[in-house]
N, C-alpha and C positions, 0 to 999 in steps of 0.2 A: 481272515483278519483284515481290517481296513484301517488306514491311517487318515486322520483328519488334519488338514493343514489350514491355518487361518491367518489372515492379515487383519490386525486391529489398529485403530487409531490411538492417539495419545490418551483418549478417555476410556479406552478398553472396548469401544464399539466395533463390531465386525465390519470390514470393508470388502473382503474377498475370502473365499474358502474353496477348497478342493478336496476330493477324496482320491486316494491312491491305494493300490494293492499293498497289503501289509509287508510283502517281501521286497517292494521297490525301494530304492534309495530316496531319502527325503529331498536331497538336492535336486532331483529331477523335476520336482514340481515348482522349484523356485522361479524359473523363467516366467511362467504364466502368472504367478502370484505377485511378482515384483516388477512387472513391466510398466506399471503406472507410477513408480517411485520417481520423484523429481529432485531437482537441485536442492541441497541443504537438508535433505531428509536423513534421519539417523535410523538405520534398520537394526533392530535387536532380534537375534535369532539364536537357536541353540546350536551346539557343535555339529549337528548333522548337516547344517548349511555351510560349514567351513570348507569351501572349495574355491580354488583360484578363479574358476569361471564365474562364480556368483560374485565374488569380491570385485573382479574386473568389470563386470557388467554394472554393478552399483557405482563404481568409481567413474565409469564413462558417463553415467547419468548425473554425476555431481553429488551423489549420496555417500554417506559414510556407513560402512559395515561394522557394527559393534557385535561381533560374533566371537565366542570363545574359541581359541584355536584347538585343533585336534592334537592329541599328545604326540603323534608321530610327525608333526609338521617340522620341516627343517628351518624355515625362516618364520619366526613368530611375529604375526601382525599385532598392531595395537589393539588392546581390548580393555574396556573399563567395566568391571563387574558391578 
């Protein structure tokens, strides 16, 4: 099994993509996919990308992570569905 990860722009056009093994964690591919994100960007992602490391990296770049929090998270970050 293979997972397909994609970054798309606001028009739905693909910018980047990657393939990972089906059993690997989705968040592991986030660094390479999101290294181009700049100040003011809003990153929409699914729960699999809800990791402190991903959120911290985006914050350092001046981007906003709009990612639904995992149910077991102790501190709930802001999320706009």
